[in-house]
C-alpha positions in Angstrom: -40.0 4.3 50.8 -38.5 0.8 51.0 -34.9 0.3 50.4 -33.9 -1.4 47.1 -32.9 -5.0 47.4 -29.2 -5.7 47.4 -28.1 -7.7 44.4 -25.1 -9.8 45.3 -22.6 -11.1 42.7 -21.8 -14.8 42.4 -18.4 -14.1 43.9 -19.9 -12.6 47.1 -22.5 -15.4 47.4 -19.7 -18.0 47.0 -17.6 -16.2 49.6 -20.5 -16.0 52.1 -21.2 -19.7 51.8 -17.7 -20.8 53.0 -17.8 -22.6 56.3 -15.6 -21.9 59.3 -12.1 -23.4 59.4 -11.6 -26.9 60.7 -8.1 -26.9 62.2 -8.2 -30.7 62.7 -8.2 -31.2 58.9 -5.1 -29.1 58.5 -3.5 -31.1 61.4 -4.3 -34.4 59.7 -2.9 -33.1 56.4 0.3 -32.0 58.2 0.7 -35.5 59.5 0.2 -36.9 56.0 3.1 -34.6 54.8 5.3 -35.8 57.6 4.5 -39.4 56.6 5.5 -38.6 53.1 8.8 -37.2 54.2 9.5 -40.5 56.1 8.5 -42.6 53.1 10.7 -40.5 50.7 14.0 -40.2 52.5 14.1 -42.4 55.6 16.9 -45.0 55.2 16.1 -48.7 54.8 15.5 -50.4 58.1 18.0 -52.9 59.5 15.4 -55.2 61.1 12.1 -56.7 59.9 10.1 -55.0 62.7 11.6 -51.6 61.9 10.9 -52.2 58.2 7.2 -52.9 58.9 7.1 -49.7 61.0 8.5 -47.6 58.2 6.2 -49.3 55.7 3.3 -47.6 57.5 4.5 -44.3 56.0 4.4 -45.7 52.5 0.7 -46.0 51.7 -1.2 -44.4 54.5 0.1 -40.8 54.2 -0.9 -40.5 50.5 -4.4 -41.8 51.3 -4.7 -39.5 54.3 -3.7 -36.7 52.0 -6.3 -37.6 49.4 -9.0 -37.8 52.2 -8.1 -34.3 53.4 -8.2 -33.1 49.8 -11.8 -34.3 49.6 -12.6 -32.4 52.8 -11.0 -29.4 51.3 -13.2 -29.6 48.2 -16.2 -29.9 50.4 -15.2 -26.8 52.3 -14.4 -24.7 49.2 -17.9 -25.5 47.8 -19.9 -24.6 50.9 -19.5 -27.4 53.4 -22.9 -28.5 54.8 -24.7 -25.9 52.8 -23.4 -26.3 49.2 -23.3 -23.1 47.2 -26.1 -22.5 44.7 -25.1 -19.5 42.6 -21.5 -19.3 41.6 -21.0 -23.0 40.9 -19.7 -22.3 37.4 -17.3 -19.8 38.8 -16.0 -22.2 41.4 -15.5 -25.0 38.8 -13.5 -22.6 36.6 -11.3 -21.7 39.6 -10.7 -25.3 40.5 -9.9 -26.1 36.9 -7.3 -23.4 36.7 -5.8 -24.7 40.0 -5.8 -28.2 38.6 -4.0 -27.2 35.4 -1.4 -25.3 37.3 -0.8 -28.3 39.6 -0.4 -30.6 36.6 2.1 -28.1 34.9 4.0 -27.7 38.2 4.3 -31.4 38.8 5.5 -32.1 35.2 8.0 -29.1 35.4 9.5 -30.4 38.7 9.9 -33.9 37.3 11.5 -32.6 34.1 13.9 -30.2 35.8 14.7 -31.3 39.3 14.4 -35.1 38.8 13.8 -35.9 42.5 14.1 -39.6 43.4 10.5 -39.9 44.4 7.1 -40.1 42.7 5.5 -36.6 42.4 1.8 -36.2 43.4 1.2 -32.7 42.1 0.2 -33.6 38.5 -1.9 -36.5 39.7 -3.5 -34.3 42.3 -4.5 -31.9 39.5 -6.0 -34.7 37.3 -8.0 -35.9 40.3 -9.4 -32.4 40.8 -10.5 -32.3 37.2 -12.3 -35.7 37.6 -14.0 -34.5 40.8 -15.6 -31.4 39.1 -18.7 -33.2 37.9 -19.0 -35.0 41.3 -18.6 -31.8 43.4 -22.2 -31.3 44.3 -23.4 -34.9 44.8 -25.6 -35.4 47.8 -23.4 -36.4 50.8 -24.7 -39.9 51.2 -24.4 -40.5 47.4 -20.8 -39.3 47.5 -20.0 -41.5 50.5 -21.7 -44.5 49.0 -20.1 -44.1 45.6 -16.7 -43.5 47.2 -16.9 -46.6 49.4 -18.0 -48.8 46.4 -15.3 -47.5 44.2 -12.7 -47.8 46.9 -13.6 -51.5 47.2 -13.0 -52.0 43.5 -10.5 -49.5 42.2 -7.3 -50.6 44.0 -7.9 -54.1 42.7 -8.4 -52.8 39.2 -5.2 -50.8 39.4 -3.3 -53.8 40.5 -4.8 -56.0 37.8 -3.9 -53.4 35.2 -0.2 -53.9 36.1 -0.5 -57.5 35.0 -2.2 -56.7 31.7 0.2 -56.8 28.7 -2.0 -54.5 26.7 -2.1 -51.9 29.5 1.6 -52.2 30.2 2.4 -51.7 26.5 0.1 -48.7 26.4 1.9 -47.3 29.5 5.2 -47.5 27.5 3.7 -45.8 24.5 2.4 -42.4 23.5 -0.3 -42.4 26.1 2.0 -43.6 28.9 1.6 -40.5 31.0 -2.2 -40.7 30.9 -2.1 -44.5 31.7 0.2 -43.8 34.6 -2.1 -41.0 35.9 -5.2 -43.2 35.8 -4.1 -46.7 36.4 -0.5 -47.8 36.8 1.3 -44.9 38.5 2.3 -44.7 42.1 -0.8 -42.5 42.8 -3.5 -43.7 40.3 -6.4 -41.4 40.3 -8.9 -44.2 40.2 -7.9 -44.8 43.8 -7.5 -41.1 44.8 -11.0 -40.1 43.5 -12.9 -42.6 45.7 -11.0 -41.4 48.7 -11.7 -37.8 47.9 -15.3 -38.6 47.4 -15.4 -40.0 51.0 -13.8 -36.8 52.3 -16.2 -34.7 50.3 -19.3 -36.5 51.6 -18.1 -36.2 55.2 -17.5 -32.4 54.7 -21.1 -32.2 53.4 -22.4 -34.0 56.5 -20.3 -31.8 58.9 -16.6 -32.4 59.3 -16.6 -31.3 62.9 -20.1 -32.2 64.0 -19.8 -34.4 67.0 -22.1 -37.2 65.8 -20.6 -37.2 62.4 -17.0 -37.3 63.8 -18.0 -40.2 66.1 -19.7 -42.0 63.1 -16.7 -41.8 60.8 -14.3 -42.6 63.6 -16.2 -45.8 64.4 -16.6 -46.7 60.7 -12.9 -46.2 60.1 -11.9 -48.2 63.1 -14.2 -51.1 62.1 -13.0 -51.2 58.5 -9.3 -51.0 59.6 -9.9 -53.8 62.2 -11.3 -56.1 59.5 -9.3 -55.3 56.4 -5.7 -54.8 57.8 -5.6 -58.3 59.5 -7.1 -59.7 56.3 -4.1 -58.4 54.3 -1.8 -60.6 56.4 -3.4 -63.8 55.2 -3.7 -62.6 51.6 -0.7 -62.9 49.2 1.9 -60.1 49.5 2.5 -57.8 46.5 5.9 -59.6 45.9 4.4 -63.1 46.0 4.8 -64.2 42.4 2.9 -67.5 42.9 -0.4 -65.7 43.7 -3.0 -65.1 41.0 -3.9 -61.7 39.7 -7.3 -61.9 41.5 -5.6 -62.6 44.8 -3.3 -59.6 44.3 -6.3 -57.5 43.4 -8.3 -58.5 46.4 -5.2 -57.9 48.7 -4.7 -54.4 47.2 -8.3 -53.4 47.7 -8.3 -54.7 51.3 -5.1 -52.8 52.1 -6.4 -49.6 50.6 -9.7 -49.9 52.5 -7.9 -50.6 55.8 -5.6 -47.7 55.3 -8.4 -45.3 54.5 -10.1 -46.6 57.7 -6.9 -45.6 59.6 -7.0 -42.2 57.9 -10.6 -41.6 59.0 -9.6 -42.4 62.6 -6.6 -40.0 62.4 -8.9 -37.2 61.0 -11.5 -37.8 63.7 -8.8 -37.7 66.4 -7.3 -34.5 65.1 -10.8 -32.8 64.8 -11.7 -34.0 68.3 -8.6 -32.8 69.9 -8.6 -29.4 68.2 -12.3 -28.7 68.1 -14.5 -30.9 70.2 -12.6 -31.8 73.4 -12.8 -29.8 76.6 -11.4 -26.3 76.4 -8.2 -27.1 78.3 -7.5 -30.1 76.1 -8.2 -28.0 73.0 -5.8 -25.4 74.1 -3.0 -27.8 74.8 -3.6 -29.9 71.7 -3.8 -26.7 69.6 -0.5 -25.5 70.8 1.2 -28.9 70.5 -0.1 -29.5 67.0 0.2 -25.9 65.8 3.5 -26.6 63.8 1.9 -29.6 62.2 -1.4 -27.7 61.6 0.6 -24.9 60.0 2.3 -27.4 57.6 -1.1 -28.7 56.7 -2.4 -25.3 56.0 0.2 -24.8 53.2 0.6 -28.2 51.7 1.6 -27.0 48.2 4.4 -24.8 49.6 5.7 -27.5 52.0 5.5 -30.3 49.5 7.2 -28.3 46.7 10.0 -27.1 49.0 10.6 -30.7 50.2 11.0 -31.8 46.5 13.6 -29.1 46.0 15.5 -30.1 49.1 15.6 -33.8 48.3 16.5 -33.1 44.7 19.5 -31.1 46.0 20.4 -33.8 48.4 20.9 -36.5 45.8 24.3 -38.2 46.0 26.0 -41.3 44.7 26.5 -44.3 47.1 27.9 -47.6 45.9 27.3 -46.7 42.3 23.6 -45.7 42.9 21.9 -42.3 43.4 20.2 -41.9 46.7 18.8 -39.2 49.0 18.1 -41.4 52.0 19.3 -40.0 55.3 17.9 -39.8 58.9 19.5 -36.3 59.1 17.5 -35.2 56.0 14.3 -36.9 57.3 14.4 -35.1 60.6 15.6 -31.9 59.0 12.7 -31.9 56.6 10.2 -32.5 59.4 11.6 -30.0 61.9 12.5 -27.4 59.2 9.0 -27.6 57.7 7.4 -27.2 61.1 9.4 -24.1 61.9 9.0 -22.5 58.5 5.3 -23.2 58.3 4.6 -22.0 61.9 6.5 -18.8 61.5 5.1 -18.0 58.1 1.5 -18.7 59.2 2.1 -16.8 62.5 3.3 -13.6 60.8 2.3 -13.8 57.1 -0.8 -16.0 57.0 -1.5 -18.0 53.9 1.5 -20.0 52.4 3.4 -18.4 49.6 2.5 -20.9 46.8 -1.1 -21.0 48.1 -1.3 -17.3 47.7 0.0 -17.5 44.1 -2.3 -20.4 43.3 -5.3 -18.5 44.7 -4.4 -15.3 42.8 -3.9 -17.2 39.5 -7.3 -18.9 39.8 -9.0 -15.6 40.6 -10.1 -16.4 44.1 -8.4 -13.3 45.7 -10.9 -11.2 43.7 -13.7 -12.6 45.8 -12.5 -10.6 48.8 -10.9 -7.7 47.1 -8.1 -7.9 49.6 -5.2 -10.1 50.5 -5.8 -13.5 51.9 -7.2 -13.5 55.4 -5.9 -15.6 58.3 -9.4 -16.9 59.2 -9.8 -18.7 55.9 -8.3 -22.2 55.5 -5.2 -21.8 53.4 -5.2 -25.4 52.1 -8.9 -25.6 51.4 -9.9 -22.3 49.8 
């Protein structure tokens, strides 16, 4: 007598489709967090060269963060083998996470008033916009992301020169306009970058040929676009036309995403594709950074609390800039994240977010250390 076929629930099928963890993505995300810390609280540089060095931390970390978010969405939806059954369940879980992130971002802005732009609510909005795009074929996701990336930063820049959009941003729909177009982190830029990460996760985030391909593409784009921005008008050049500013913004964003691709490729190579001895050394050296990247919601939220508490008045202005605070955030976050991950596993806010969205019920047990904290 043959055994009856085992009928698996959408939750169990969704769980079995999850790919193995890619430590390099967490390491890249951790580097993005460190870059954000520098951008947020590093004091103004005394020399032009130092100012240009610090400026690197202004735009690239946020785009690197968006890129790793796209990889995360790719992992959570099955990686190179997208889930079939359970897509509705997954979309509901992502929707719940997105709404919680939006609420948390708005709550922090309304209560703590940190002297920085907050990404959590925009992150949540970007997740909602990614829902209908989540299962695009990888090459379609990459192509669409690349085309939109060439256009969207210019559109966002041009929107800031439009009296109608500026007026709308100051009206009842100001929050929505800021999220989509005129804010520090407009989702029309984030979504294309996330699409690129999603497409690469579908092709194989740690497959040697894929890693080599996106490393070379990223290096080529950065090598062309970043020098181009030096001959285009600067953002502060009032004599330039709106079109010139738009072209410059798109070139800068494309160049910075190219740099982000190279960083991800380097992190994935060092932690997963290099010779065993190199992997061991790189894994140990990068482990505090990787731990940070495995719990981005926790680390980012804690850093907002710290810098909000560090506000002080100087020369009649509120500030939180301090080298002591900058290094304290970096070192403190590394120690906290490494210790928490070493002994407790998934980050505390990641656990709460996972439980609130219902993903813990997939396993019927507490979060396991072998699953990516930031991606699942």
